[in-house]
C-alpha positions in Angstrom: 13.7 -21.1 -124.1 14.1 -24.6 -122.1 15.2 -24.8 -118.9 17.9 -27.1 -120.2 19.1 -23.8 -121.7 21.6 -22.3 -119.5 21.8 -18.8 -118.3 24.2 -16.6 -120.3 24.4 -13.8 -117.3 23.2 -13.1 -113.3 19.7 -12.3 -114.6 18.9 -15.1 -116.5 19.9 -17.2 -113.7 17.9 -16.1 -111.2 15.0 -15.9 -113.7 15.8 -20.2 -114.6 15.6 -20.3 -110.4 12.4 -18.2 -109.6 11.1 -20.5 -112.6 11.8 -23.7 -111.1 10.6 -22.9 -107.7 7.6 -21.2 -108.5 8.5 -17.7 -106.8 7.7 -16.1 -109.9 4.4 -17.2 -109.5 3.9 -19.1 -112.5 3.3 -22.8 -112.6 4.2 -25.1 -109.2 6.9 -25.2 -106.9 9.3 -28.1 -108.0 11.9 -27.0 -105.4 12.1 -30.4 -103.8 12.4 -32.0 -107.3 15.4 -29.9 -107.8 17.0 -30.4 -104.6 16.5 -34.5 -105.0 18.1 -34.1 -108.4 21.2 -32.2 -107.3 21.5 -34.3 -103.8 21.6 -37.1 -106.4 24.2 -35.8 -108.4 26.7 -34.8 -105.1 25.9 -38.6 -104.4 27.0 -40.1 -107.5 30.2 -37.7 -107.0 30.9 -38.8 -103.9 30.7 -42.8 -105.0 33.4 -41.4 -108.4 36.1 -40.7 -105.6 36.0 -44.2 -104.1 37.7 -45.0 -107.2 40.3 -42.6 -107.8 44.0 -42.8 -106.1 45.8 -40.0 -104.4 48.0 -37.8 -107.0 50.7 -35.2 -106.9 47.5 -33.2 -108.2 45.5 -34.5 -105.0 46.6 -36.8 -102.6 44.8 -39.7 -100.7 44.1 -36.9 -97.7 42.9 -34.3 -100.1 40.5 -36.8 -101.6 39.1 -37.6 -98.2 38.3 -34.4 -97.3 36.4 -34.3 -100.7 34.4 -36.6 -100.1 33.6 -36.0 -96.8 32.7 -32.5 -98.1 30.6 -33.8 -100.7 28.6 -36.3 -98.3 28.1 -33.4 -96.0 27.1 -31.0 -99.0 24.3 -33.7 -99.6 22.8 -33.5 -96.1 22.1 -29.8 -96.7 19.1 -30.6 -99.1 17.4 -32.9 -97.2 14.8 -30.1 -95.6 14.5 -28.8 -99.4 13.6 -32.1 -100.5 11.0 -32.7 -97.6 9.8 -28.8 -97.1 8.9 -28.6 -100.7 6.5 -31.5 -100.4 4.5 -29.5 -98.3 4.9 -26.1 -100.2 7.6 -24.4 -97.8 11.6 -24.6 -98.5 13.0 -24.1 -95.3 16.5 -25.6 -97.3 19.3 -23.9 -98.9 18.0 -23.8 -102.0 14.5 -22.7 -100.6 15.9 -20.0 -98.8 18.0 -18.5 -101.9 14.9 -18.5 -104.1 13.0 -16.9 -101.3 15.3 -13.9 -100.8 15.6 -13.3 -104.7 12.2 -13.1 -105.0 12.1 -10.7 -102.8 15.3 -8.8 -104.3 13.1 -8.6 -107.3 9.9 -7.2 -105.7 7.2 -10.6 -105.3 5.1 -10.8 -102.7 2.8 -13.7 -102.4 -0.9 -11.8 -101.2 -2.4 -14.9 -101.0 -0.7 -15.7 -97.9 -0.4 -19.3 -99.1 1.9 -21.4 -100.5 0.0 -23.0 -102.5 -1.4 -19.9 -104.3 1.2 -19.2 -106.9 -1.2 -17.4 -108.9 -1.6 -14.6 -106.0 2.0 -13.8 -106.8 2.8 -10.3 -107.6 5.5 -7.2 -107.8 4.8 -5.1 -105.2 7.5 -2.3 -105.9 9.6 -3.6 -103.2 12.7 -4.6 -105.1 14.5 -3.9 -107.7 11.3 -3.8 -110.3 8.3 -1.2 -110.2 5.1 -2.1 -109.1 3.8 -0.2 -112.2 5.6 -3.1 -114.5 2.7 -3.9 -116.4 1.4 -0.4 -117.3 5.3 0.6 -118.5 5.2 -2.5 -120.4 2.0 -1.9 -121.8 3.1 1.8 -122.8 6.3 0.1 -124.4 4.4 -2.1 -126.5 2.2 0.7 -127.9 5.3 2.7 -128.8 6.5 -0.1 -130.7 3.3 -0.7 -132.6 2.9 3.0 -133.7 6.9 2.6 -134.7 6.5 -0.9 -137.0 3.7 1.1 -138.5 5.6 3.8 -139.4 8.7 1.9 -140.2 5.9 0.0 -143.3 4.8 3.4 -144.4 7.9 5.0 -145.4 9.2 1.8 -146.9 6.1 1.2 -148.6 5.9 1.8 -152.8 2.7 3.6 -153.4 0.9 2.9 -156.1 -2.0 4.9 -155.9 -3.2 8.5 -154.8 0.1 9.8 -153.4 3.4 9.2 -153.1 5.9 9.4 -150.0 7.8 12.2 -150.4 11.0 12.9 -149.0 9.8 15.1 -146.6 7.3 12.9 -145.8 9.8 10.3 -145.3 12.0 12.7 -143.2 8.8 13.7 -140.9 8.4 10.1 -140.3 11.8 9.8 -139.3 11.8 12.3 -136.8 8.4 11.0 -135.0 10.4 7.8 -135.2 13.5 9.2 -133.3 10.9 11.0 -130.8 9.2 7.7 -130.2 12.3 5.6 -129.3 13.3 8.3 -126.7 9.8 7.3 -124.7 10.7 4.1 -124.2 10.2 3.2 -120.5 8.6 6.6 -119.2 5.3 4.7 -119.5 2.1 7.2 -119.7 4.1 10.3 -119.0 6.3 9.3 -122.5 3.1 8.9 -124.4 2.0 12.4 -123.1 5.4 14.2 -124.0 5.7 13.0 -127.5 1.9 12.9 -128.7 1.9 16.6 -129.6 5.2 15.8 -131.6 3.1 13.1 -133.3 0.1 15.0 -134.1 2.1 18.2 -135.3 4.4 16.0 -137.9 2.1 13.6 -139.1 -1.4 15.3 -139.4 0.2 18.0 -141.6 1.4 16.1 -144.5 -0.9 15.6 -146.9 -0.3 11.5 -147.3 -2.0 11.2 -143.7 -5.6 13.0 -145.3 -8.5 10.8 -145.2 -9.3 11.0 -148.8 -5.6 9.7 -149.8 -4.3 6.7 -149.7 -3.0 5.6 -146.3 -4.9 8.7 -145.1 -7.6 6.4 -144.2 -5.5 4.5 -141.6 -2.8 7.1 -140.6 -5.0 9.9 -139.2 -7.1 8.0 -137.1 -4.1 6.7 -135.5 -2.8 10.3 -135.1 -5.7 11.6 -133.6 -6.3 8.1 -131.3 -2.4 8.6 -129.9 -2.8 12.1 -128.7 -6.5 11.4 -127.0 -4.6 8.0 -125.5 -1.8 10.4 -124.1 -4.8 12.1 -122.4 -6.7 9.0 -121.3 -3.6 7.7 -119.9 -2.2 10.8 -118.2 -1.6 9.7 -114.5 -2.6 6.1 -114.4 0.8 4.7 -114.1 -0.5 2.8 -111.2 -3.8 1.6 -112.9 -2.7 -0.9 -115.6 -6.3 -1.9 -116.0 -7.2 1.5 -117.3 -4.1 1.9 -119.8 -5.1 -1.5 -121.0 -8.5 -0.6 -121.6 -7.7 2.7 -123.5 -4.6 1.4 -125.4 -7.4 -1.1 -126.7 -9.5 1.4 -127.8 -6.4 3.2 -129.5 -5.2 0.4 -131.1 -9.2 -0.5 -132.3 -9.6 2.9 -133.9 -6.5 2.2 -135.8 -7.8 -1.3 -137.6 -11.1 0.0 -137.9 -11.8 3.7 -139.3 -12.8 4.1 -142.9 -11.0 0.9 -143.9 -13.4 -1.8 -145.8 -12.3 -5.3 -145.3 -14.6 -7.6 -146.8 -16.2 -10.3 -144.4 -13.7 -9.7 -142.1 -14.0 -6.3 -140.3 -11.1 -4.2 -138.9 -13.4 -3.8 -136.0 -12.8 -7.6 -135.6 -9.0 -7.0 -135.4 -9.4 -4.0 -133.2 -11.1 -5.8 -130.6 -8.7 -8.8 -130.3 -5.7 -6.2 -129.9 -7.9 -4.8 -127.2 -8.3 -8.0 -125.7 -4.8 -8.8 -125.8 -4.2 -5.5 -124.0 -6.6 -6.2 -121.3 -5.9 -9.2 -120.6 -1.9 -8.6 -120.3 -2.9 -6.5 -117.2 -5.8 -8.3 -115.9 -5.9 -7.8 -111.8 -2.4 -6.5 -112.1 -1.0 -10.0 -112.2 1.9 -9.4 -115.3 2.1 -12.9 -115.4 -1.3 -13.5 -116.5 -0.8 -13.5 -120.4 2.1 -16.3 -120.4 0.4 -18.9 -118.4 1.0 -20.8 -122.0 4.2 -21.1 -123.4 3.3 -19.6 -126.3 1.3 -17.0 -124.5 -1.2 -15.2 -126.8 -1.6 -18.0 -128.9 -4.8 -18.1 -130.3 -5.8 -14.7 -129.8 -2.6 -13.9 -131.9 -4.3 -16.4 -134.9 -7.5 -14.6 -134.5 -5.9 -11.2 -134.9 -3.5 -12.3 -137.8 -7.1 -14.3 -139.6 -9.0 -10.9 -139.1 -6.0 -8.9 -140.6 -5.5 -11.4 -143.7 -9.1 -12.8 -144.6 -10.8 -10.9 -147.7 -8.8 -7.8 -147.6 -10.1 -5.5 -150.6 -7.2 -5.3 -153.1 -7.8 -1.2 -152.8 -5.9 -1.6 -149.3 -3.9 -4.5 -149.8 -0.7 -2.7 -149.2 -2.2 -2.0 -145.3 -2.0 -5.7 -144.8 2.4 -5.8 -144.3 1.6 -2.3 -141.9 -1.1 -4.1 -139.8 1.0 -6.9 -139.7 4.2 -5.2 -138.9 2.4 -2.9 -135.9 1.3 -6.4 -134.5 3.9 -8.0 -134.6 5.9 -5.2 -132.9 3.2 -4.8 -130.3 3.6 -8.6 -129.3 7.4 -8.8 -129.5 7.9 -5.9 -126.9 5.3 -7.6 -124.4 7.3 -10.8 -124.6 10.8 -9.1 -124.8 9.9 -6.9 -121.7 8.9 -9.9 -120.0 10.6 -8.7 -116.6 11.9 -11.4 -114.7 9.3 -14.1 -116.6 11.9 -14.5 -119.3 11.4 -16.8 -122.1 11.7 -20.4 -120.1 8.9 -23.1 -120.6 6.8 -23.7 -117.5 8.7 -26.1 -114.4 5.4 -28.1 -114.6 6.3 -28.9 -118.2 9.2 -31.1 -116.9 8.5 -34.2 -115.8 10.7 -34.7 -112.7 10.2 -38.1 -111.4 9.2 -41.3 -112.1 9.6 -42.1 -116.0 10.0 -38.6 -116.6 12.5 -36.6 -118.5 15.7 -38.1 -116.4 18.4 -36.7 -118.3 16.5 -33.0 -118.4 16.1 -33.4 -114.7 20.1 -33.9 -114.5 20.6 -31.3 -116.7 18.6 -29.0 -114.8 20.5 -29.8 -111.5 23.9 -29.4 -113.4 22.7 -25.7 -114.0 21.8 -25.1 -110.9 25.1 -25.9 -109.4 27.1 -24.2 -112.4 24.5 -21.1 -111.4 26.2 -20.7 -107.6 29.1 -19.3 -108.4 28.2 -16.6 -110.8 25.1 -15.7 -107.9 27.4 -15.8 -105.3 29.9 -13.4 -106.9 26.9 -11.1 -108.4 25.0 -10.5 -105.5 27.9 -10.4 -103.1 29.6 -7.8 -104.8 26.2 -5.7 -105.1 25.3 -6.2 -101.4 28.8 -4.8 -100.6 28.3 -1.7 -102.7 24.6 -1.0 -101.3 26.4 -1.2 -97.6 28.1 1.5 -99.0 28.4 4.0 -101.7 25.2 3.0 -103.9 23.3 2.7 -100.4 20.7 5.8 -101.1 21.4 5.3 -104.9 18.3 4.2 -107.0 18.0 1.2 -109.1 17.3 3.0 -112.1 20.1 5.8 -112.2 24.1 5.9 -111.8 26.1 3.4 -111.2 24.0 1.2 -109.6 21.9 1.1 -113.2 24.9 0.2 -115.0 25.8 -2.5 -112.9 22.3 -4.1 -113.3 22.3 -3.6 -117.0 25.8 -5.2 -116.6 24.0 -8.2 -115.0 21.4 -8.4 -117.9 18.7 -5.9 -116.5 16.8 -3.8 -119.1 17.1 -0.6 -118.0 13.7 0.7 -118.4 12.3 -1.5 -116.1 14.6 -1.3 -112.9 12.4 1.1 -110.5 13.3 3.8 -107.9 13.9 1.6 -105.0 17.4 3.0 -103.3 20.1 0.4 -102.8 20.4 -0.1 -99.2 16.6 -0.5 -98.8 16.1 -3.3 -101.3 19.2 -4.9 -100.3 18.0 -4.9 -96.8 16.1 -7.8 -97.6 19.0 -9.9 -97.6 19.7 -9.1 -93.9 17.5 -11.6 -92.4 17.6 -14.2 -95.8 21.1 -14.3 -96.8 23.2 -14.2 -93.1 26.7 -15.6 -94.8 26.5 -11.9 -96.4 24.3 -9.8 -93.5 26.8 -11.0 -90.9 30.3 -10.4 -92.5 30.3 -6.7 -90.8 33.5 -5.0 -91.5 33.9 -0.9 -91.1 32.5 1.7 -93.6 34.0 2.1 -97.0 36.1 -1.1 -96.5 37.3 -2.4 -99.7 35.2 -5.4 -101.3 38.1 -8.0 -100.5 38.0 -7.1 -96.7 34.1 -7.7 -97.2 35.0 -10.7 -99.1 37.3 -12.3 -96.9 35.2 -11.6 -93.8 32.2 -13.7 -95.5 34.3 -16.5 -95.6 35.8 -16.5 -92.2 32.1 -16.0 -90.8 31.0 -18.8 -92.4 33.7 -21.0 -92.0 32.0 -22.4 -88.9 29.0 -22.9 -90.1 30.1 -25.2 -92.8 29.7 -28.0 -90.2 26.2 -26.4 -89.0 22.9 -28.8 -89.1 20.6 -28.8 -92.1 18.2 -26.7 -89.8 20.7 -24.0 -89.4 22.6 -24.3 -92.6 19.4 -22.6 -94.3 20.1 -19.5 -92.8 23.4 -19.4 -95.3 22.3 -20.3 -98.4 24.9 -18.7 -100.5 27.9 -20.0 -98.7 26.1 -23.7 -98.5 25.7 -23.9 -102.1 28.7 -22.4 -103.3 30.9 -25.0 -101.0 28.3 -27.9 -102.5 29.3 -26.3 -106.3 33.0 -26.4 -105.1 33.5 -29.4 -104.6 31.5 -30.9 -107.1 33.1 -29.1 -109.7 36.6 -29.9 -107.9 36.1 -33.6 -108.4 35.1 -32.8 -111.9 38.5 -31.1 -112.9 40.3 -33.8 -111.0 38.9 -37.0 -112.9 38.5 -35.3 -116.2 40.1 -36.9 -119.1 42.5 -35.4 -121.6 45.6 -33.5 -121.1 46.3 -30.1 -121.5 46.1 -28.0 -124.4 48.8 -25.7 -123.4 48.3 -22.1 -122.1 45.5 -19.5 -122.8 46.4 -17.4 -125.9 43.9 -14.9 -125.5 42.0 -12.6 -123.2 38.8 -14.9 -123.5 41.0 -17.9 -122.9 42.1 -16.2 -120.1 39.0 -15.5 -118.2 38.0 -19.1 -119.0 41.2 -19.8 -116.9 40.3 -17.9 -114.4 37.0 -18.9 -113.8 37.5 -22.5 -113.2 40.4 -21.8 -111.1 38.9 -22.0 -107.6 37.8 -25.4 -108.6 41.5 -26.7 -109.5 42.7 -29.5 -107.6 46.0 -28.0 -107.0 44.6 -24.7 -105.4 44.3 -25.4 -102.1 48.2 -26.5 -102.9 48.2 -22.7 -104.2 47.9 -20.9 -100.9 51.0 -23.0 -99.4 53.0 -22.1 -102.4 52.1 -18.1 -102.2 53.2 -18.5 -98.2 56.7 -20.3 -99.3 57.2 -17.7 -102.2 56.9 -14.8 -99.5 59.3 -16.7 -97.0 61.6 -16.8 -99.8 61.1 -12.9 -101.2 61.6 -11.7 -97.2 64.6 -14.3 -96.6 62.6 -15.4 -93.8 63.3 -19.2 -93.0 61.4 -18.7 -89.3 58.2 -19.0 -91.4 56.1 -16.0 -90.0 52.5 -15.9 -91.2 52.5 -12.3 -90.4 55.2 -11.6 -92.8 54.3 -8.5 -95.5 55.9 -7.5 -98.7 56.5 -3.5 -98.5 55.0 -2.3 -101.8 55.0 1.0 -103.6 51.6 1.5 -105.0 51.5 4.7 -107.2 47.4 6.5 -106.9 45.8 6.2 -109.7 44.0 9.6 -109.6 45.3 11.6 -112.2 45.5 15.8 -110.9 46.2 18.9 -114.0 49.7 18.5 -112.4 49.9 15.1 -113.3 49.9 11.2 -111.1 50.1 12.1 -107.6 53.1 10.8 -105.3 53.4 6.9 -104.8 51.8 5.6 -101.3 53.1 3.1 -99.4 51.2 -0.2 -98.6 52.1 -3.2 -98.0 51.2 -7.0 -99.5 50.7 -10.3 -97.6 50.6 -13.9 -99.0 47.3 -13.9 -98.1 46.0 -11.0 -100.0 47.5 -12.3 -103.0 44.9 -15.3 -102.8 42.1 -13.2 -101.9 42.7 -10.8 -105.2 43.4 -13.9 -107.1 39.7 -15.2 -106.0 38.1 -12.3 -106.5 39.5 -11.9 -110.0 37.9 -15.5 -110.7 34.4 -14.5 -109.5 34.5 -11.9 -111.7 35.5 -13.7 -114.7 32.5 -15.5 -115.5 30.4 -12.4 -115.3 32.6 -10.3 -118.0 32.3 -13.8 -120.1 28.6 -13.6 -120.1 29.0 -9.7 -121.0 31.3 -10.6 -123.6 29.8 -13.4 -125.9 26.4 -14.7 -123.7 26.1 -18.1 -124.0 30.0 -19.1 -124.0 31.5 -21.7 -125.7 31.1 -25.6 -125.9 33.2 -28.2 -127.0 31.7 -29.7 -130.4 28.7 -31.2 -129.9 28.4 -31.4 -126.4 24.8 -31.0 -124.5 26.3 -30.0 -121.0 25.5 -26.3 -120.0 28.6 -24.2 -121.0 28.6 -22.8 -117.7 28.9 -26.5 -116.2 32.0 -26.9 -119.0 33.1 -24.0 -118.0 33.9 -25.0 -114.2 34.7 -28.1 -114.9 37.5 -27.3 -116.7 36.5 -29.5 -119.7 36.8 -26.9 -122.8 40.5 -26.0 -122.7 41.8 -28.4 -120.2 44.3 -25.9 -118.6 45.8 -28.4 -116.1 48.7 -28.1 -113.8 50.9 -30.4 -111.6 51.4 -28.5 -108.5 50.8 -25.5 -106.7 54.0 -24.1 -108.2 53.5 -25.0 -111.7 50.0 -22.8 -110.9 52.0 -19.6 -109.9 54.2 -19.7 -112.5 51.0 -19.6 -115.1 48.8 -17.1 -112.9 52.1 -14.7 -113.1 52.6 -15.4 -116.9 48.9 -14.6 -117.4 48.1 -12.2 -115.2 51.1 -9.7 -116.7 49.9 -10.5 -120.3 46.0 -10.2 -119.3 46.8 -6.6 -118.2 48.5 -5.3 -121.0 45.7 -7.2 -123.1 42.9 -5.5 -121.1 44.8 -1.7 -121.6 44.6 -2.7 -125.2 40.7 -4.0 -125.0 40.3 -0.5 -123.4 42.2 1.9 -126.3 40.4 0.0 -128.6 36.6 0.2 -127.5 35.5 2.0 -130.0 36.5 -0.2 -132.7 35.2 -3.4 -131.0 31.4 -1.8 -130.7 31.3 -1.3 -134.2 33.2 -4.3 -135.6 33.2 -7.8 -135.2 36.6 -8.4 -136.5 37.5 -5.8 -133.8 35.8 -7.8 -131.2 37.9 -10.7 -132.4 41.2 -9.3 -132.5 40.9 -7.8 -129.2 39.2 -10.6 -127.3 40.3 -13.5 -128.8 38.0 -15.9 -131.0 37.2 -19.5 -129.3 
């Protein structure tokens, strides 16, 4: 995947940034180059403001504030540009990537910023330290499943046919193997007995019959492997060695391969397994974009060359197993996603100017997504998820929602991992609120706490990377929305379009006017002409808990103008996360080459535009009401949506 491809969820956004900045231990640190590109993007935006004139949507004074904000944000990246050149990153980009590296669990064991090859996962973050071992075990399970699936499908022409009982036994074993994904050596041990019991007793597994010369060593080898690696979860080198021996036995026992021996194929897989976990550096085999390309080519040659015609039906079986083994290693790649090496981009001079600018746009587009995902995670882990492990309960569910594979979440608790944010992200850790408070109160505290810091020097602002970068993104996209061409295409007509509308809302030119209109609206509701800022609208809010006797009695509550805007802001922050979950990479205009998140925040897809805060308020009232009923409908249709593309289209709306 190219770095010019826009992430579709929080995990991919974190992967992308760690790849560019070299904090995933792969390639050089390009923080300075990214910061320079972002700074130029903000500078160009500032020049655009000079050519604009005030309108009802944004008057002259508001345009000046926008320009001043862009100029201010541009200066914050100086430290990243300068610092990155000397191997460290003291600016907001560097601080953000450092914090995210600690969040995953990366540590530079060399102690040198130049020693990127010595970064590894320690287990102190969300990823377990034995990640390499678990990946290898999962790849081995995938190999075995791939072989068995091909055997089950095979049309036997010699010695023996695959009977219905044979197929049933294979299906049972495959089901058990699937259940052991993500359990490491323990999973292999738990299933090894059943593999032997179900397969060893069948006629087709006998050495003298058809597949027997292939399957019998696999059955025996699997059991031996499980015994050899039991208790070795922290020793990936040992596990890799034993897995290589297992694969070698499967390829090499009792089969005549002509001039190319199965031993060669087995040795290739053994080399792959060993290389994968060498020194517990999980990134080792992915140094080249293709990853394992030489070994895969040699292995394929060993399988295909001069295969004896009597066993030619084994070729697709072995190919299927090899492919499953390799695909699982790549797919399970924890943080290294499939992004290309950042060093492959020419970041300066006569290099990839268009690609570099695209990367800068992607970075700014990922900031609102990170702000939303990380702030909510921090708040939950300071409260209800504090003692919860990342691989269990609601915390596990949230991480999966953010794009993480459940099998590769460690046992560290939310409180321990999120504690790493305390020093890195002061904009989050400094927002102290009472225990068990609402997320809205926490979010408002974050905004209040960092408000004064936006006037800080670049030396101080580095401690507030989330707020600083969000401020820069907000100003940039406010300009893009104000200066976008074309007319509004009308109102959102589906859940998806409503989510696009809400996600882009905080960057609307009239969003600031919305605050003033809400205050005026509340004064009208209360028939209060004095304009007291403390006025609250009294509500009767029903407790959502349902007892055996039905809903509980309504409880009294109040709602202020500030509350209303706060809730709207939260919904807007959540919207892009929901979009990523629903559809992955988002909708784009025609043949546009812009990143989809960039187009979302620029409001260039549907171009929902409003002339004033009053018009926006009216639209929000209508859409929120409709969205509430639509989401209730979606909830009731969950089963249909899960199994039917037509159902998803009906519930969510096509775009």
